[in-house]
N, C-alpha and C positions, 0 to 999 in steps of 0.2 A: 543551615538550610541548603538544600541542593537545588541548583538551577536546572531549568528544563529548556532545551532547544526545540523549536517547532519548525515545521516546513509545510508549505502549501503546494498544491498542484491544481492546475486549471481543469483537467479532465482525467479520465481513466488511463489513457495512453501515457500521459506525462507521469502519472502516479506510478505506473508499471516501470517506466524507465528509471525513475528516482529510486524505487525500491530495489531494482537490480543493481544500481550504482552505489547506493549507500545503505549501511545497516540501520534498521529502525527497531526500537523496542516496542513501539505501539503504533498502529495505523488505524485511524478512524475513517471509514468510508461512507459515502452516501450511496444508496442503492441505485439511484438514478443519475449517475455521472454521465456527462457527455462523452462521446467517442467509444467508451467501453464501460458498460454498467459495472457497478461494484461487485455484484455476484459473479459476473464473468471474470473480473479481475481476481477475485479470490480463487476461483477455479484454476486460473492460469498460474497463480503463485503456488497453489497447493500441488498441482500436477508437475510443476517444474522444480519442486523441492525448495522453493524460496522462502517458505514461511519460517524456517529455522525454529527458534524457540517461541515465536509468537503464537499465541493461542487464538483460535477463531471459533 
């Protein structure tokens, strides 16, 4: 059985910083995140080329 590591972020800006600093295979977002909405976060990642192999 394969183990899974998880991470949490308190808001959209922290999520963006973590994704920029660490590789993730999967990111689950709430649309209504504080500081930076989930949709805006996705746009920022997409436009910056940070989605890599993640599907959205």
